[in-house]
MARVO-491453 format. One line per 2 residues: number of its first residue (from 0); their letters; for each residue x negated, y negated, z of N, C-alpha, C, O. Coordinates in pm, 1 decimal, always signed. Each point is the difference from the previous one (the first is absolute). Example, Ala and Ser with C-alpha at 12.3 -4.5 7.8 and 13.67 -1.06 7.14 Angstrom:
2
0 = as = -1319.0/+569.0/+780.0/+89.0/-119.0/+0.0/-90.0/-120.0/+0.0/-103.6/+1.9/+66.5; +138.6/-106.9/-138.5/-82.0/-119.0/+6.0/+77.0/-109.0/+73.0/-50.9/-110.8/+16.9 .
! end
This chain:
71
0 = mp = -85.2/+109.2/+4.0/+85.6/-114.8/+2.2/-95.0/-103.3/-9.8/-110.0/+18.6/+52.2; +134.3/-126.1/-111.4/-70.6/-146.0/-20.3/-3.6/-68.0/+130.7/+72.6/+24.4/+96.3 .
2 = pv = -170.4/-116.9/-105.1/+12.4/-84.5/+121.9/+140.8/-100.3/-6.0/+67.4/-21.7/-100.7; -47.6/-24.1/+217.8/+119.6/-95.0/+3.1/-54.5/-135.6/+55.7/-57.0/-12.6/+108.3 .
4 = in = +85.8/-98.0/-208.2/-50.0/-133.5/+14.9/+97.2/-83.7/+57.6/+106.6/-4.3/-61.5; -117.1/-72.7/+178.1/+104.2/-80.8/+49.0/-27.9/-135.6/-94.3/-102.2/-67.8/+10.6 .
6 = ke = +197.2/+43.5/-92.9/-8.2/-135.3/-80.1/+6.9/-128.0/+54.4/-34.1/-100.5/-62.3; +90.1/+100.4/+210.7/+10.1/-130.6/+60.5/-145.1/-25.6/+63.4/-28.5/-118.2/+19.6 .
8 = kc = -64.8/+213.8/+14.0/-130.6/-11.6/+61.0/-96.6/-8.5/-84.0/-98.9/-62.3/+38.6; +97.3/+114.2/-160.7/-102.3/+11.8/-104.0/-32.7/-141.6/-59.5/+86.2/-75.6/-44.7 .
10 = ka = -216.7/+49.1/+49.1/-67.0/-113.1/-57.6/-53.1/+22.1/-138.2/-75.0/-86.0/-46.2; +103.3/+185.0/-20.7/-46.0/+33.5/-131.4/-143.2/-28.4/-17.0/-35.6/-56.7/-103.3 .
12 = cg = -51.8/+89.9/+193.9/-132.2/-1.6/-3.2/-62.3/+87.4/-95.9/-102.7/-38.7/-55.7; +158.7/+167.9/+25.3/-69.5/+84.1/-81.4/-92.6/+91.3/+29.4/-53.6/+75.4/-81.2 .
14 = ic = +30.9/-81.9/+213.8/-107.6/+99.2/+58.6/+42.7/+135.6/+10.2/-85.5/+87.8/-11.6; +223.9/-51.9/+34.8/+40.9/+144.1/-17.0/-25.8/+38.8/-134.0/-46.6/+113.7/-8.1 .
16 = ad = +63.7/-177.5/-106.7/-9.3/+51.8/-123.8/-154.2/+27.0/-32.3/-37.2/+101.5/-58.9; -54.1/-208.3/+105.9/-141.8/+38.2/-15.7/-62.9/+108.8/+67.0/-92.0/+66.0/-48.2 .
18 = vc = +155.3/-44.4/+186.0/-59.5/+119.5/+80.9/+50.6/+130.0/-51.4/-73.1/+98.0/+13.8; +194.6/-83.8/-74.2/+73.5/+136.8/-15.4/-92.5/+92.1/-97.8/-15.6/-33.3/-117.5 .
20 = pm = -41.0/+143.0/+167.6/-71.8/+80.8/-101.3/+68.2/+71.1/-106.3/-58.1/+54.6/-93.7; +201.7/-57.5/+114.3/+79.2/+75.5/-93.2/+61.1/-86.1/-99.3/+66.9/+50.7/-90.0 .
22 = dv = -84.5/-184.0/+98.4/+75.4/-85.6/-90.8/+159.5/+3.1/+10.5/+77.3/-14.8/-94.6; -46.4/+35.0/+215.9/+146.2/+18.0/+8.1/+70.4/-154.4/-29.6/+119.1/-11.5/-28.6 .
24 = ff = -202.9/-92.1/+39.0/+54.4/-146.1/-20.5/-53.2/-58.3/-155.6/-5.6/-119.5/-28.8; -25.4/+213.9/-47.6/-40.4/-20.1/-120.0/+72.8/-114.1/-86.9/+120.0/+12.7/-24.3 .
26 = gt = -187.3/-117.1/-19.7/+69.4/-112.4/-73.6/+28.5/-119.1/+95.1/+41.4/-105.5/-48.0; -62.2/+118.9/+181.2/+19.4/-101.8/+84.7/-100.6/-122.1/+2.1/-116.9/+10.0/+37.2 .
28 = kk = +175.0/-123.1/-80.4/-119.5/-117.8/+0.3/+10.1/-73.0/+132.6/+99.5/+1.0/+72.5; -216.2/-66.1/-48.4/-12.8/-79.5/+117.8/+97.0/-105.8/-9.7/+23.9/-55.6/-107.1 .
30 = ge = +42.9/+20.7/+234.8/+104.7/-86.9/+12.1/+151.5/+29.1/-40.1/+91.4/-81.8/-11.0; -88.8/+216.3/-7.6/+128.7/+66.1/-30.0/+29.9/+92.6/+94.1/-91.0/+58.8/+58.4 .
32 = fp = +225.9/-32.9/-30.7/+25.6/+108.2/+103.4/-58.3/+142.2/-62.1/+6.1/+25.6/-120.3; -56.8/+52.9/+207.9/-48.9/+150.0/-57.1/+112.1/+79.8/-54.3/+102.4/+24.2/+63.9 .
34 = vi = -125.0/+13.9/-178.9/+99.3/+92.4/-78.9/-61.6/+148.0/+17.5/-118.0/+22.0/-27.2; +203.5/+76.0/+73.2/-33.1/+115.6/+23.9/+26.8/+96.6/-154.6/+99.7/+70.2/-16.9 .
36 = ty = -200.9/-84.8/-75.2/+16.9/+69.5/-122.0/+17.5/+142.3/+0.7/+100.7/+56.1/-43.3; -210.0/+7.0/+98.1/-2.0/+137.9/+12.2/+16.7/+57.9/+142.8/-95.4/+48.1/+61.1 .
38 = pe = +216.4/-54.6/-12.7/+27.1/+51.8/+142.6/-37.6/+143.2/+15.2/-27.7/+40.5/+112.9; +24.0/+36.9/-210.7/-27.6/+161.7/+29.0/-158.2/+21.6/+10.5/-52.2/+104.6/+38.7 .
40 = ec = -16.9/-221.3/-79.9/-157.4/+18.4/+38.0/-28.2/-32.5/+133.3/-112.9/+35.0/+34.5; +176.5/-87.9/+46.6/-7.5/-35.6/+134.4/-57.2/+122.7/+89.1/+70.6/+100.3/+9.0 .
42 = wh = -179.3/-103.8/+48.4/-58.7/+122.1/+57.6/+6.9/-36.3/+167.7/-55.1/+71.4/+83.8; +111.7/-161.6/-59.4/+31.0/-42.0/+142.8/-124.0/-6.7/+78.0/+2.7/+36.8/+117.4 .
44 = eg = -111.7/-80.2/-170.8/-132.8/-23.6/+73.2/-16.7/-129.7/+76.5/-99.5/-21.4/+69.1; +203.3/-68.3/-83.6/+8.7/-134.4/+79.0/-86.1/-95.4/-26.2/+3.5/-93.0/+80.6 .
46 = ac = -104.5/+81.5/-193.7/-79.9/-115.0/-22.6/+75.1/-130.8/-6.0/-41.2/-100.4/+58.2; +161.0/+103.5/-135.0/+75.9/-122.1/-22.9/+58.4/-46.7/+159.4/+10.3/-120.1/+25.0 .
48 = vq = +22.9/+214.2/+69.0/+61.8/-48.9/+121.4/-135.4/-66.0/+89.6/+11.5/-107.4/+59.1; -125.2/+178.0/-58.3/-107.2/-48.2/+73.9/-65.1/-122.7/-47.8/-56.9/-74.0/+80.3 .
50 = ec = +62.0/+45.8/-214.4/-76.3/-121.0/-63.2/+95.8/-135.4/+11.2/-44.5/-114.6/+4.8; +188.5/+152.0/-1.4/+76.4/-117.1/-2.6/-19.2/-83.6/+125.9/-3.0/+35.7/+117.7 .
52 = pi = -10.9/-171.4/-179.8/-36.8/-94.3/+131.8/+116.8/-27.5/+117.2/-19.9/-48.3/+111.5; +126.2/+85.2/-159.1/+119.4/-17.0/+72.5/+62.0/+122.3/+70.1/+55.2/+84.1/-70.9 .
54 = eg = -59.0/-69.9/+183.9/+34.0/+143.0/+58.7/+149.7/+4.6/-24.0/+78.7/-94.5/+4.5; -56.8/+208.3/-28.0/+157.9/+37.0/-28.5/+55.3/-5.6/-136.9/+105.9/+58.2/-23.4 .
56 = vi = -169.8/-124.9/-71.3/+48.1/-23.5/-114.9/+27.0/+133.1/-83.6/+102.0/+14.6/-67.4; -195.4/+74.0/+77.0/+15.5/+131.4/-98.7/-7.2/+123.0/+103.5/-93.9/+18.9/+77.4 .
58 = kl = +190.0/+48.6/-87.0/+29.7/+125.0/+71.8/+16.3/+111.6/-98.7/+65.4/-10.1/-103.8; -130.3/+118.5/+143.9/-0.8/+124.0/-83.0/+110.5/+98.0/+39.3/+13.8/+30.5/+118.4 .
60 = ri = +59.3/+16.1/-206.2/+91.6/+110.3/+35.8/-60.6/+124.7/-32.2/-28.4/+32.2/-115.4; +6.8/+43.4/+223.0/-60.8/+139.9/-23.2/+101.1/+99.5/-45.8/+107.8/+11.0/+58.4 .
62 = pl = -136.8/+54.3/-151.2/+94.0/+89.9/-33.3/+21.5/+107.1/+102.3/-94.3/+21.3/+76.2; +201.7/+48.3/-62.5/+30.3/+120.8/+108.7/-118.5/+119.7/-18.9/-57.2/+55.9/+93.6 .
64 = qm = +38.9/-35.2/-210.9/-109.2/+126.4/-28.4/-127.3/-43.5/+77.2/-60.7/+80.2/+70.9; +25.3/-197.7/-85.0/-128.8/-43.6/+60.0/+13.7/-3.6/+155.1/-94.3/+36.6/+70.2 .
66 = mi = +210.9/-80.4/-16.5/+15.5/-2.4/+136.2/-8.9/+118.1/+72.0/-51.4/+7.4/+111.6; +106.8/+97.3/-180.9/+3.5/+137.1/+76.3/-130.4/+47.4/+33.0/-17.8/+62.2/+104.7 .
68 = cy = -87.1/-89.0/-194.7/-134.3/+30.9/+9.5/-51.7/-59.9/+141.3/-96.3/+55.3/+53.0; +146.4/-146.5/-1.6/-64.3/-82.7/+117.6/+67.6/+62.8/+112.7/-55.5/-29.9/+105.7 .
70 = k = +155.6/+106.2/-91.6/+66.7/+63.7/+120.5/-59.2/+113.3/+41.8/+45.0/+60.9/+97.0 .
! end
């Protein structure tokens, strides 16, 4: 499942698009709200969440299949 971005808090800095190793945000330009172009490519590694300068703007929705592994 792709990341969820809070549109009200996002400052459109583009850092999430720059750090994503899987290019989930492909085509997003600086100064624009991040566009999730390839949601199926998200590996839930969390680089976008960690590098976002504003805490709580990006949240990852971990798929159920991955959550079961952690119990």
